[in-house]
Structures are given as structure tokens and as C-alpha cells.
N, C-alpha and C positions, 0 to 999 in steps of 0.2 A: 744557623741562619738559612741554609739551603733546605733543611728539613721542613721548616715551617713555610718558607716562601713557595716551595714547589709542592706543597701538600694538596693543592687544588683550590677550591673556592670559586665563587662566582665572578670575581674580577670586575665587579660592578664599577668601582671608582675609576680604574684606568680605562675601561671601556667607555665610560661617560666622557672622559677627557678627549679620547680619540673621536668619539661619535659627534660631540659638540663642535669639534673642529671641522669634521666632514660636512656638517650642516652648512657651514660657511664656505664650503668647497675649498678647504685648505689642504696643504700637504701634511698628512698625518705623521710622516717620518719626523717632522720637527717637534711633534708632541710626544713621541715615544719615550725619550729620556725622562720627561716629567711624569708621564703615565706610569712608568716603571717605579719611579721614586714614590709616587702616591701609594702604590701597592705595597712597597717596602714599609712605609709608615703605617699603613693599615695592619700589616702583618705583625710589625713590632708591637702595636697596641694589643693585638690578640694574645701574643706570647705573655706580655705583662698582665693582661686581664685574667689569664688562666692561672696565674701563680697563687699559691696558698694564701698569701697576704692580701689577695684581691678576691676573685671569685672562686678560687680553689677548684678548678675543673680538670677532669682527667681525660676528656675527649674533645678533639677539635678537628673539623673537616674529616671525620671518620677515622682519625688516627690518635694514638696517645699524645697528649699535649707535650710541648717541648720540655718542660721541667720533669715530666714523668720519664722521659728518655735520657735526658742529659743532666738532670739535677737542677736545683733552683739557681745556683750561682751562674752556671753556663747559660741557662735560659734567660736570666736577667741580662747577661752580657750579649747574648744573641739579639735580644730586643734592642739594646743600646747600639749594637753594631749596625742593625738594619736602619735605625733612625739616622745614624751618621752617614751610612752608605747612600741613603736617599739623596742627601744634599751633595755628597761627593759626585754622584752620578749626574745630577743636573749641571754642576759646575764644570765637570770634565767633558760632558757629551752634548751640551746644549748647542744647537745649530742656529739659534736666533740671536739677535743683537743683545749686547750687554744690558741695555735698558729694559728690553722685554724679558730677558732672563731674570733680572732683578725683580721686576713686577710680578712675574709668575712665582718666583721663590717666596716673595712676601705673602702672596695669597695662600700658598701651601703652609708656610710657617705659622701664619696667624690661625689657620683652621686647625692645626695640630697642637697648638700651645694652650696657654691658660685661658685665652679668650675663646677657645674652641674645644677640641676633643678632651684635653686634659682637664679643663675646667668642668666640663660635663661629667667626667668620671669622678671628680671630687664631689659633686652634688650627689651622684649615684651612691658613693660610699657613705657619705654622711647621712643619707636618707634610709639606709638599711635599718629595718626594724621599726621604722616610723611610718605613720600615715601622712603622706604629703598631698598637697592640693594639685588641681589640674594645671595651674600656672607653673608651679615648680616642676612638674613632670614634663611639660612642654619645653620649658627653659632647659632642662637637663638634656633632652634629646635633640633640641636644636643645636646644642653644643657637642654632645657626645657622639651622636650619629650623623646628623645632617650637615655639620660644619665641613667635614672633609668631602662629603658628597657635593656640597655646593662649590667648594674650591675646585673640585675636579671639573665640573661643568664650566666654571668661569675661566679656568686655565685653558681649557679647550677652546673656548670662545676668544680669549685674549690672543693665544698663539695662532688662532685661525684668522686673525686680522679683524676680529669683530670690534665694533665701536661700543660706546658707553651703553647704548640701548640694548645691544646684543648681550652684554654682560649682565644687565639688569634682568632681561628675560630669562637667561640661562640660570641665574641665581634663583629667580622665582620658581622656575620649573624644578630645580634641584631641591629647593626647600620643601616643596610639597612632596616630591618623590622621597626625600630622606625621612620625613615623618611617616609617610605611607610604609616605607621599608621597616621602620621601627614598630609600627602597629602590627604589621604582619609577623615580625619576630616575636612580639608579645603573644600573639594568637597561637603561633606554632609552639611556643613554650608550653602552652596549655593543651592544645589540640593536636600537635604534631607527634611524630615518633622519632626516637633517637636514631633509629636505623636510617630514616630518610634524611634527617637533619645533619647527621654526622657529629652531633654533640649532645650532651646530656639535656634532657627535657625536665621541666618542673623545678629548675634551679631558682627562678624568681620567687616562687612560693616558698621554697625551702629557706631562702635567704631573707624572707619577709620583705621583699622589695615591692614598691608600688609600681604598677604598670598600667598601660591603657586598659587592659582587661580587668584589673582589680578596681580601677576607678570608674570605668564606664560599663563594665560587663562585656561578655563575649559578643552578644548580638549587636550592641551599639558600636563596639570596636570594629566589627566587620563592616558596618555601614560607614564608619569613618574611614576605613581603609579604601573603600570604593570612592568615597567623596574626595579624599586627598589625591588618589590616583587620577581621577577625572580632572581635578584642578591642575595637576602636573601636565596632563595632556593638553588641556585648554590653553595653558601658558605658551605652548609652542605654535599656536595657530598662525602667527605671522609668517612662519617658514613653509607652510603648506606641505607638499609632498616631500620636501627635503628632510622633514622631521620624521619620516615614516619609521625609521629604525628606532629612534628614541621613543616614539609612541608605542611601538611593539615591545620594546624593552620594559616600558612602564607597565604594560598589560601582563607581560610575562612575570614580573615581580609580584603583581597582584595575585596571580594564580599559583605561585610557586609552592612547593611542599618541603622546601629545605632552605 
């Protein structure tokens, strides 16, 4: 569990939770247990995603994947353990009211389950070797990639004392950001390098997966990336200078090479 959790990565999801709370001028210490839990859930999903029965990857975050080091059985259990530890961490370390804890837990659980990340992964697996349409592709990534990103932003806003409008704004921002993040991933799988990415490139093509690049082409995907990033930034307009970090983060993800 420690091997994969401490292997590095961008920590986008926990950073989003903390940063969205900061926009509302909240105490980020109250968000930290939830932010850590979200990263545990994300890491568990990567361990399982790399298994031979899924994407069968040998490299993650510049290191051998968990099952390559510890074997498939322990890797599976490490992922299970991180998922469970995520909810243990929230329940044992939450510093907010029981009602708010429950509301945040519900957001996280929904985004990680069959109506979120797992559901998207199912679509991904069932679409291998098939040509899918743009609607199926978007549905897949709204669940597989964007759901946990949206939950991160909404949890930050919720724990930051935000109202219904704040949660709607943060969800809109994170939805656009999540899709932009996936488009960039698809572009990097084609145009990036394994050295920079810390993971194998060309996997989507080898697995005959439909991506934004295969459906729209590289040039159009790059235009879509900019468009979705701009929409994410525009969604934050009501917060003015308070959203500067989130805006800079969005632009950083647009230009990233890993």
C-alpha cells in the first residue's frame, strides 16, 4: 500500500479538495482527512487498473507497477486495503460534524462506485476492440475520470462551508477540468514519452481502445483540450482573485508533459 501511495503522482484530486475549500476561505485542516482518503481511492484504482486482468501495465509513476513487485494477489489486496483505509481515515479523523462527514462520505462513495469510477471502468473494458461513438466515450470518461475529480471539488466546497450554488459551480468547474485532463492523457499516450510520463505510452492503441484522439484526431483533440480548459476557468469567474490558484492549476494541466 505504501509503495504505490508514496510513489509520487500529481495529487490533483486531494489538491483540488484543499484548494476549493481555500477559495471559500475555509480551514483546510478540516479537509485533509478527506483529501488523503480521495488520494487513497485514486491510488487503489491505479493498482487494480494495472493488473494483468485489466490494462496489464508494467510501469506506473516511473516505477514498476505494484503487481510486478509484490505479485498479483498482494497487489489486489493492497488496492482493497487502500479503498478500505480511505473510509477508515475519514471516519476516525474527521473534524467536522457527523452530518457534514456523512454528506462528504456520500459524495466520495458515489463518485468511486458503480455510478462513478467503477461504472466508467466497466464501459472502458467492454469497449476494448470496438469502435464506440463520441457519446459513449464522453459517458465513460465522465464516470471513469471526471467523477472523482468532481467529488474532490465538491467535497472541498462542502467542507469549506459553501452553499448549494458553490457546490454547483465547483462541480461544473471540475467536470470541464476532468474531461480536459482525460483529453490531455489521450494526447500524451500518442505524443508523449514514457520517460516523462512515468508509464507506458501507446497502450490505448495496442489495446484497441477508442480515445479522444482516435475519434476526433490529434489536432481537434488539442483544440478541445484548450476549449474545455477555458470553460473550467470561466466557471470560476464568480470567485475573482480567490480562484487564482485553481485557474493556474487548470493552465498547468493544459501544458503538462506527464
